[in-house]
C-alpha positions as CSV (number, residue, x, y, z in Angstrom):
1,M,23.9,-9.2,-66.7
2,G,25.2,-9.8,-70.3
3,L,28.8,-9.3,-69.4
4,L,31.3,-11.9,-70.7
5,I,34.4,-12.1,-68.5
6,K,37.6,-13.8,-69.2
7,M,40.2,-14.9,-66.6
8,E,43.6,-16.2,-67.9
9,V,46.8,-17.3,-66.4
10,D,50.1,-18.5,-68.0
11,V,51.6,-21.8,-66.7
12,E,55.2,-22.7,-67.7
13,I,55.7,-26.4,-68.4
14,K,58.7,-28.6,-69.3
15,A,56.8,-30.7,-71.9
16,T,56.6,-29.4,-75.4
17,A,53.5,-27.6,-76.6
18,E,52.8,-30.5,-79.0
19,Q,53.1,-33.2,-76.2
20,F,50.7,-31.2,-74.0
21,Y,48.2,-30.6,-76.7
22,Q,48.2,-34.2,-77.8
23,V,47.0,-35.4,-74.4
24,F,43.7,-33.5,-75.0
25,R,43.7,-34.2,-78.7
26,T,44.3,-38.0,-78.6
27,R,44.1,-39.2,-75.0
28,P,41.6,-37.2,-73.0
29,H,40.0,-40.3,-71.6
30,H,43.3,-40.9,-69.7
31,L,42.9,-37.7,-67.7
32,P,41.2,-39.5,-64.7
33,D,44.4,-41.6,-64.4
34,I,46.7,-38.5,-64.8
35,C,44.9,-35.8,-62.8
36,S,43.9,-36.0,-59.1
37,D,40.9,-33.7,-59.5
38,V,39.4,-35.6,-62.5
39,D,37.4,-38.6,-61.3
40,A,35.6,-39.9,-64.4
41,A,34.9,-39.2,-68.0
42,E,32.2,-40.3,-70.4
43,I,31.7,-39.8,-74.1
44,H,28.1,-38.9,-75.2
45,D,28.2,-38.1,-78.9
46,G,31.1,-38.5,-81.3
47,E,34.5,-39.8,-80.5
48,W,37.0,-38.7,-77.8
49,H,39.4,-37.1,-80.2
50,A,36.7,-35.6,-82.5
51,H,36.0,-31.8,-82.8
52,G,32.4,-31.2,-81.8
53,S,32.0,-34.3,-79.7
54,T,30.1,-34.1,-76.4
55,R,31.4,-35.6,-73.2
56,S,31.0,-35.3,-69.4
57,W,33.4,-35.1,-66.6
58,T,33.2,-35.7,-62.9
59,Y,35.8,-33.7,-60.9
60,K,36.5,-32.3,-57.5
61,S,35.9,-28.7,-56.7
62,G,36.3,-27.4,-53.2
63,G,36.3,-30.9,-51.8
64,K,33.1,-32.0,-53.4
65,S,32.2,-33.9,-56.5
66,E,30.8,-31.9,-59.5
67,K,29.9,-32.7,-63.1
68,I,30.0,-30.9,-66.4
69,K,28.8,-31.8,-69.8
70,E,30.6,-30.1,-72.6
71,K,31.2,-29.8,-76.3
72,I,34.9,-30.0,-77.3
73,E,36.6,-27.7,-79.8
74,F,40.1,-28.1,-81.2
75,D,42.3,-25.6,-83.0
76,N,45.2,-27.7,-84.2
77,A,47.1,-24.6,-85.6
78,K,47.1,-22.9,-82.2
79,K,47.3,-26.1,-80.2
80,K,44.2,-25.0,-78.3
81,V,41.4,-27.0,-76.8
82,T,38.2,-25.4,-75.6
83,H,35.6,-27.1,-73.4
84,V,32.3,-25.3,-74.0
85,G,29.9,-26.1,-71.1
86,I,26.5,-27.4,-71.9
87,E,25.1,-28.4,-68.5
88,G,26.3,-29.1,-65.1
89,D,27.1,-27.7,-61.6
90,V,28.9,-24.6,-63.0
91,F,25.6,-23.4,-64.4
92,Q,24.2,-22.6,-60.9
93,Y,26.6,-19.6,-61.1
94,Y,27.1,-18.9,-64.8
95,K,24.9,-18.5,-67.8
96,S,27.8,-19.5,-70.0
97,Y,31.1,-21.2,-69.3
98,K,34.1,-22.1,-71.4
99,G,37.5,-23.4,-70.3
100,S,40.5,-23.5,-72.6
101,W,44.1,-24.5,-72.7
102,E,46.5,-23.1,-75.4
103,A,50.0,-24.5,-75.6
104,I,52.6,-22.1,-77.0
105,P,56.1,-23.3,-77.7
106,K,58.8,-21.4,-75.9
107,P,61.6,-19.9,-78.0
108,G,64.4,-22.4,-78.4
109,G,62.1,-25.4,-78.2
110,E,62.5,-26.0,-74.4
111,G,59.1,-26.4,-72.9
112,A,56.0,-24.3,-73.4
113,I,53.7,-21.8,-72.0
114,V,50.1,-22.9,-71.5
115,K,47.5,-20.2,-71.5
116,V,44.8,-21.5,-69.2
117,A,41.5,-19.5,-69.5
118,V,38.0,-19.4,-68.2
119,E,35.4,-17.3,-70.0
120,Y,32.0,-16.9,-68.3
121,E,28.9,-14.9,-67.8
122,K,27.5,-14.7,-64.2
123,V,23.8,-15.6,-63.6
124,N,23.7,-12.5,-61.3
125,K,26.0,-10.0,-59.7
126,D,26.3,-12.0,-56.5
127,A,27.7,-15.1,-58.3
128,P,31.3,-15.8,-57.5
129,S,34.2,-15.5,-59.9
130,P,35.3,-19.0,-61.1
131,D,38.7,-18.8,-59.3
132,N,38.3,-22.4,-58.1
133,Y,37.7,-23.7,-61.6
134,L,40.7,-21.8,-63.0
135,E,42.7,-23.3,-60.1
136,I,41.6,-26.8,-61.0
137,M,42.6,-26.2,-64.6
138,V,46.1,-25.0,-63.5
139,G,46.4,-28.1,-61.4
140,I,45.4,-30.3,-64.4
141,T,48.1,-28.5,-66.5
142,K,50.8,-29.2,-63.9
143,E,49.8,-32.8,-63.5
144,I,49.8,-33.4,-67.2
145,D,53.2,-31.8,-67.4
146,A,54.5,-34.0,-64.6
147,H,53.1,-37.1,-66.3
148,L,54.7,-36.2,-69.6
149,T,58.1,-35.4,-68.2
150,N,58.0,-37.8,-65.2
151,A,58.8,-34.9,-62.9
């Protein structure tokens, strides 16, 4: 196919952009305790907070357990974290898969907008769009915000 597609949605949160980003930057191993769709996390190479490290996640998708192994990328200036898929269940549908969160401060310092994005290439024209994965990421965003603001 050769066509890279990007799906993106903005999620307004009460936490600051820095607070939100720091969960991914310094405490990603806490996500299974914060997020109902994240069941387990494991570090494979590097450290949890290190750019370029590899880790795997077990999560719920459509009521079933799935896994993904990824390489993590951080952009501190943009407060953006990108999970670059290496192997896992998503690759039955996609040749490539990236999920990202970018936290953008709202004017006036009250809260932030989180750009949640999935970038992918289908294995064939019949493969589904990753709506469910984007939905999981939006849910994770909201649960992190609730955790940070005790909402």
